[in-house]
N, C-alpha and C positions, 0 to 999 in steps of 0.2 A: 291751310290744313296742318302743315308741320308746326306752325306756331300755336295752334289751338290745342294740339295734343300735349305739347310741352307746357303750356299754361295750365291745362287741366291737371297734369301730373304735379306741378308745383303747388297749386292750390290744395290738392288732396293731401299732399305731404304736410303742408302747413296746418291744415285742419286737424289731421290726426295727431300731430305733435302738440297742439293746444289742448286737446281733450284730456290727456293723462299727465297730471303733474308728477314729478319724480317722487317716489315713496321713500320715506326715511326708515331705514332698517336698523334696529338696535340689536347688537349681538351681546348676549349675556356673558360676563366674564366671571369664571369661577376662581375663587381664592382658596388655595389649599389650607387645610387646618393643621394643627400640630401633629407631629409624628406619633404613631401608636407605639405600644410596647413591643419589644423584640420577641420574635417567635421562638419556639422550642428548637433544639438542635435536631437535625435530620438523622435518619438511620444510616448505619454504616453500609457502604456499597459492597457489591459482590467481589469475590476474589477473581483476579484476572486469569486467563488461560496460561498454560505452560508454554514456554517458547519452543521454537524449532530446534531439532538436534543439529549440532555442528557438523562440519564436513570432516572426513577422515584425514588424519595427519599424514605427513610424508613418510616414506620408507626410511628406516634407519641405515646407517653405514655398515659395511661388512666388518665383522669382528677380526681381531688379530689372529694370525696363524699360530698354531700350537708348536711346542718344542718337538724336535726329532726324538723318536723312540729309542730305547736302548738296543744294543746289538743282541741278536738272539744267541741261544746256546748252540754249541757245535753238535752236529749230528753223530750217530753211532756208526757211520760208515755205510748205511743203507741209502740208496738213491731211488727215489720214486719219480717216474716220468709221467706227466699228465698230458694226454693228447687232446686238443680241442676238437670237437666234432666239425665235420665239413659243413659249409654253409648250404642250406637247402635252397632249391629253386623256387620260383614264384608259384603259388597255389592257383589252380584254375577254378 
């Protein structure tokens, strides 16, 4: 029984292979022609967007100290005493 199935399979394969001869397929080859004329120049593109604003620069150095002022005029002999007000307590 094992031999008959194997023999039947082999004969079927051989019979099917003999029925269809291989087909010859020809592929058409296209040959490019001469180049055409150059086309017109394209339109000018749009203007680009404005770039981002830069970062803030570093703080500058402290300026030079000014000159000492002139000595004031001598008084008329009158003395004025200014008393600073006392510090107030915390408000509630």
